[in-house]
N, C-alpha and C positions, 0 to 999 in steps of 0.2 A: 382443526386438522383438515377438513375438506377443502379449505381455501388454500392450503399450502401448495406451493409449486410442485413439490415431489408427488403429492397425492394426485394432483391434476395430471401430471405427466404419466403416472402409472395408469390412471383411469383412461387417458387418451390412448395409450399403448394397447390396453385391453379392448377398447372399442375398435381400434384399427385391426387387431388380430381377429376379432369377431367378424368384421366386414370381409377381411381376406378369406377367412374360412368359408363364409357364405358364398363368396364369388367362386371359390374352388368347387364347392359342393354343387353349385348350379352348373358350372362348366362340365363337371363329371356326369351329371344327370343328362345334360344335353348330348354329350358325346356318346353315352350309353344308348340313348334313344336313336341317335343318328347312325352309330357304327356297331352297336351290340356291346357285348362285354368288353370293358377296358381292362387290360392286364394290371396286376398290382404294380409291376415295374413302371408302367406308363403313368398310373395314378400317382406313384411316388414322385416322378419327375414333374408332374403337373402341380403337386403340392409344394414343390420347391420354387415355383415361378413367383415373380413379384406381382403385385396387384395390377400394375400396368400390363404385364405380360399376360395375365389371366384375362383381362379385358380384351386384349388383342386376340387371344385364343377364342374367346366367346364370339367374336366377329368372324374369324377365319373358319371356325368349325362348320359354319353354314355352307361352305364350299367343299367340305370333305365328303368323299364317298367311300373311302377305305381306311383301315387302320394305318396303312402306309402313308396316307396323307397326314395323319396326326404325327407319326414318327418323323416324317420329313420336316413338319412345322416345328416340332420340338428341337430337332437338330439345329435348325436355322435360328432359333430364338433362345437357346441355352447360353447363359453367360459363361458357365464353366463346362463347355463342350469338350 
């Protein structure tokens, strides 16, 4: 069963979801350290980002000085704005 393509696909999806959640968690921790408390609404928006977007956020947040910087970044990077 472990060699079946379906099992491998499910396993790979689980690994990808775990990596994505880890990236989001790290970004939220960095944002909290940089900006203070991040509202639940902003956290929800960040959790909806793709892995590539979260990586870009991780780089961009180094330049943020206010929550408005984060809000502006999210507006410019949301697929469904």
